[in-house]
C-alpha positions in Angstrom: 65.4 -17.1 -35.4 63.8 -13.8 -36.1 66.2 -10.8 -36.4 64.5 -7.7 -35.1 66.8 -4.7 -35.6 63.8 -2.3 -34.9 60.9 -2.7 -33.0 58.2 -0.6 -35.3 56.0 -3.2 -35.7 54.7 -2.4 -32.4 54.2 0.9 -32.9 52.6 0.3 -36.7 50.3 -2.3 -35.3 49.1 -0.1 -32.4 48.6 3.3 -35.0 47.0 1.0 -37.7 43.2 2.2 -36.8 44.3 5.8 -36.5 45.9 6.0 -39.9 42.9 7.5 -41.9 42.3 9.9 -39.7 46.3 10.9 -39.3 45.6 10.9 -43.2 42.8 13.4 -43.1 44.2 15.6 -41.0 47.4 16.3 -43.2 45.0 16.2 -46.4 42.6 19.2 -44.7 46.1 21.2 -43.4 47.5 21.2 -46.8 44.3 21.4 -48.8 43.3 24.2 -46.6 47.2 25.6 -47.0 46.8 25.4 -50.7 43.4 27.4 -50.5 45.0 30.1 -48.8 48.1 29.8 -51.5 45.4 30.4 -54.7 42.9 32.6 -53.0 45.3 35.1 -51.0 48.6 34.5 -52.8 50.6 34.0 -49.3 53.7 32.4 -49.0 53.5 29.2 -47.7 54.6 29.8 -43.9 51.7 32.1 -43.8 49.3 29.8 -45.3 50.2 26.8 -42.9 50.5 29.2 -40.1 46.5 30.2 -40.9 45.4 26.6 -41.1 47.1 25.9 -37.7 45.5 28.6 -35.9 41.9 28.0 -37.5 42.0 24.1 -37.3 43.1 24.6 -33.6 40.9 27.5 -32.6 43.7 29.6 -31.0 42.0 33.0 -32.4 45.4 34.5 -33.0 43.6 36.4 -35.6 44.2 36.7 -39.1 47.6 36.8 -40.9 46.6 39.2 -43.1 43.4 40.8 -44.1 41.2 38.1 -45.9 39.5 38.6 -49.1 36.2 37.2 -49.4 37.3 34.1 -51.5 39.6 33.8 -48.1 36.8 33.6 -45.7 35.4 30.8 -47.9 38.2 29.0 -47.3 38.4 29.6 -43.8 34.5 28.6 -43.3 35.4 25.4 -45.2 38.8 24.7 -42.9 36.7 24.9 -40.1 33.5 22.6 -41.0 36.4 20.2 -42.1 37.9 20.4 -38.6 34.5 19.7 -36.9 33.8 16.9 -39.6 37.5 15.5 -38.5 36.6 15.9 -34.8 33.5 14.0 -34.8 35.1 11.3 -36.8 37.8 11.1 -34.2 35.4 10.7 -31.6 33.5 8.2 -33.3 36.8 6.0 -33.9 37.7 6.4 -30.1 33.9 5.2 -28.8 34.6 2.1 -31.6 37.9 1.6 -30.6 37.3 1.8 -26.7 33.8 -0.9 -27.1 35.9 -3.2 -29.0 38.7 -3.6 -26.4 41.5 -1.9 -28.4 42.9 0.4 -25.6 42.8 -2.6 -23.0 44.7 -4.9 -25.5 47.0 -2.1 -26.3 47.7 -1.3 -22.0 48.2 -5.3 -22.0 50.6 -5.7 -24.5 52.7 -2.7 -23.7 52.8 -4.4 -19.9 54.0 -7.5 -21.6 56.5 -5.7 -23.5 58.1 -3.9 -19.8 57.9 -7.8 -18.4 59.9 -9.0 -20.7 62.2 -6.1 -20.7 62.9 -6.6 -17.2 66.2 -8.7 -15.5 66.9 -10.1 -12.3 63.2 -8.6 -10.8 61.2 -10.5 -8.1 57.6 -9.9 -8.5 56.0 -10.0 -4.7 52.2 -10.4 -4.2 50.7 -10.0 -1.3 47.0 -11.3 -0.8 45.2 -9.4 2.5 41.9 -11.5 2.4 41.4 -13.1 5.7 41.0 -17.1 5.2 
């Protein structure tokens, strides 16, 4: 008998195709923060905030006035964000074509059915004979 304390395997299997994109987003985020930290000398909170508003294109403005090196870092973050979005769309299209999302929905439905107790499923057929 297999003892399952947690059903993290379920989440892990679904997220496996997305791990590369998640890692690359964190890499871009922290690499940009390190760039601001080195070029501008800001504290980590300001660096991470600047990367966040740059990647998400919120447009709150700069935390502080940027030096020319800081502007280069900003341009690199924007380009990295655009490349990340392109890879995300490509991955989503590939997964859609492979039937990934349909399998996810089927497995989710099966999991819901396994958890049901004392239910009766009634199906009506309204077609004429």
